[in-house]
N, C-alpha and C positions, 0 to 999 in steps of 0.2 A: 504494500500500500504506500501511497505517496503522502507526504506531509501536506498540510493545508497550503503552505507557500508554494510547493511544487505543483499542486493542482491548479492554483491560481496562475502560475506561470505558463502551464500548458494551455489553459483557457485563453490567456492573453496572447500567446504566440499564434495560436490557431485563428484567433479573431483578426490579428494583423495580416496573417497570410491569406485568409479567405474571408474578406469583409462581407461578401454577399453569401449568406448561408442558406440560400433557398433550396427547397426540395427540388431534385432534378426531374421529377415527373411533371409533365405539362398538362394543365387542366384549367378549366374556366369556372366550373361549378364545384361546390363542396362534394356532391355525390360522385362527380367525375374523378376526384382525387381518391375517394374511397374505392371506386371500381379499378382505378389504375394501380393502386397498391395491391389489390387482389391479383391483378394480372402479373404484377412484378414478382410474385412468389416464385422462387427458383427460376427467375428470368431477369435479364438486365433491364434497367430503366430505359436504356437506349432503344432496345427492342420494343418495349411498351410504347414509347413515344412515337415509334414508327407506325404502329397499328391503331392507336386511339383516335387520330384525326378522322379516319374513315368510319370508325365505330361510332364516334360521337356525332358525326354528320348523319349517319343512317338512323341513329336513335337520339334525336336532339333533346328529348325531354325524359324525365323520370317515368312519366306515363308510358312513353313509347318503349322503354326498357321493360317495364312491368308487363306490357302486352306482347312482348317479343317472343318469337319462336326460338327456343333454345338452340335448335340446330342452326338457325341463321346466325345467331350470335357466335356460335362455335366457329363458323367459317371466317369471321372477322378476327377472332383471337387465337386461331389454331397455332400460329407461329410462336406463341408465348409458352407453349407446353401445358400439359394437364388441362387442355382446353374444354374437355367435357365438364369437369368439375367447376372450373372457373366460370364458364358460361352459365351453368345452372345456378351457381351462387349469385352471380350478378343479377339475373332475372328475379330470383327469389328475394334478394336483398331489396331490389326496387319495389317489389310488391309490399314488403314489410315497411319500408320507409313511408310509402303512401298510406297504408292502412293503419299503422300504429304511431307514426311520428309526423303526420301531416305533411309529408314530403320533404322533411328536413332530416339531415344527418344528426343523430343524437349526440349530446355533449358530455356524457359520463362514461367512464370505463365500463361500468356494469351494463349499461344499455348497449354499448358498442359490441361487447363480447357476445351478446345474444344474436348478433347479425350473422348470416351465413358466411363462412370463410374468414371471419374476423378474429384475429388473435391479438395478443398484447402489443406486438410490434405495430400492427395496423392501427389499433386503437390509440396508442400513444402518439402516432404520427398525426392522426386526425385531431386529437386533443391539443397538440402543440401547434400545428399549422393552421387549423381552422379556428380553434377557440383560444389560442395563445395561453393555454393552461400552464401555469408554472409547474416545474417538476416532471414534465413529459420527457421520457427517455426512450428513444427508438433504438432497440438493440437488433442490428442486422449483422451480417457476416463481417463487415468492415469494423463495426463497433466491437464485436467480440475479439477480433484479431488485434486491433490497436489498443484496446483497453488492457489486454494482457501484455502486449509489448511495452507499453508505456508504464506499466506497473500500477495502473488504477485498480486492477484486480490481479490475483495471483493464481495463475494456471486454472482459470475458471472458464467453463464452456457453457454453463447453464444460463440461458438468456434472462430468466427471471431473477437469478442471483446477481447477474451483472447489472441489470436494471436497478435493483435495490442498492447495490454498492455505489453505482454512479449517482443515484438520487441522493445518497447520504453525503457525497463528496462535492457535488457541483452546486453552484448557486442556482436555486430553482428557476429564476428568471432567465438563465442562460443555458439550461440543460438541453432544450430542444435544438437550439441553434448549434450547440456544441456537437450533438450527435450528427447533424447535417454536415458539419465541418469534418468530422471523422470520415464520413463517406468521401468527401472531396480529397482529403489527405490520403486516404487509403487507395484511391484510384491513381493519384498523381505521384505519390512518393512512397508510402508505406504499403507496397503492394503485397499480395498474397505470395507471389513467387519469390520476391526479393525486396527487402526494405532498403531504400537508397538513403542510408543514414547521413552520407556526406552532404546531402542537400536538404536535410530535414530541419525544419524551424524549431523543433522541440528536442533535438538530440542532446542538448545540455541538461535536460531533466528527464530523459527517457531511460528506463531501466534496461531495455534491450541494447540501446546504443552504448550504454556504460559497460556492457559486458557482464 
């Protein structure tokens, strides 16, 4: 585990390196983000951004998604993998949003986790990006890898435990942006194949870089 000073320095350095900490998924409506995150499961955000423009053009409203034929949705999302399940979840989710939540994406963890295909990662992203909820921590593969390398957690792979550990260490108002920055840093510098420590902005406070 890092000291409070080290955590603050990691947060500061990543803020300087990646001032724009936006989610890389492209969307215009809250429910579109929800559906895009579902499509991104075991798929890259880049791939999702390639297929969602046509998907959202074909189904421009929540009502159109709710009334959609699942097999037609499958054709639009097939390249994202696991398309049978993802298409079914999207259509069912649209129906629930309309019938139970007045067409709005709910704003609590408990409600979000009841939606088809929604886990804690998706729920936290919605809470952070849509509702600006303090303490939202999105634990994806980048977050797991970088949290361990930086020493924010110690050889921990359980997303729920990592979420709890980060929430305990990070300023609540910065936690959501921090996890977005981990994604950017994980893609650009601290990659899964090889961390490029020589050009890392946090190498001076990183457990992995210190050896």
